C-alpha positions, -999 to +999 in steps of 0.1 A: -511+462-127-478+448-113-458+476-130-483+504-124-485+502-086-447+505-079-445+534-105-474+552-088-458+546-054-425+559-066-440+591-081-460+597-049-428+593-028-409+617-051-437+642-048-437+640-010-399+643-008-399+674-030-427+692-012-450+691-043-478+678-022-478+710-002-479+730-034-509+709-046-527+715-013-520+752-016-535+753-051-565+734-039-570+759-011-567+788-035-593+772-058-617+767-029-612+803-018-617+817-053-648+796-059-663+809-026-654+845-033-666+843-070-702+834-059-707+868-042-683+892-061-667+898-095-638+877-108-612+904-103-623+911-067-624+873-060-588+870-073-576+899-052-594+886-021-580+850-027-544+861-029-546+887-001-519+877+024-537+895+052-567+871+051-555+835+047-579+806+050-574+777+076-559+755+049-534+782+039-523+786+075-518+748+079-497+747+047-475+775+059-470+757+092-461+725+074-436+743+052-420+758+083-417+724+100-402+709+068-377+737+066-367+731+103-361+694+097-337+700+068-300+697+078-282+730+079-256+718+053-282+710+027-300+743+033-269+765+030-253+746+001-260+759-034-239+733-051-253+704-069-248+670-053-232+645-077-243+611-067-229+590-095-208+594-125-217+573-155-192+571-183-204+551-213-181+524-225-159+532-255-168+509-284-141+502-308-150+480-338-123+466-361-124+477-398-139+451-421-113+430-438-125+439-473-123+477-468-086+480-475-071+472-509-049+442-510-012+446-516-001+433-549+028+410-547+038+413-584+056+442-601+036+474-606+029+488-640+048+520-645+038+545-672+067+562-691+050+584-716+038+619-706+003+626-696-017+642-724-024+679-717-050+699-737-037+730-755-041+763-737-072+783-744-066+817-756 
């Protein structure tokens, strides 16, 4: 429970900051409107009446007003900017590991064996 509560609070704060709660309330309003219209009419007619912009419900009007207030509270620089904001630059550390000591052949300190006779070559095929 100690880990779950801060995680839930963080997700809720993120949703509030991004305006997703207004989206959820709008979906709830649409669902309520559709259910009400579907009781007395067909599904297609209920859908068309639900998404008719000329007849919004009270909750839709309140969501629209809340979006307008949220848009007014944004700073002008954030609203006009289309660039991404780079908050931090993380570069992973470069890991260099030395080669194992046994990977390289050892240098022989004595004289090397030199071959003087020619290498045998098979006869040509023909």
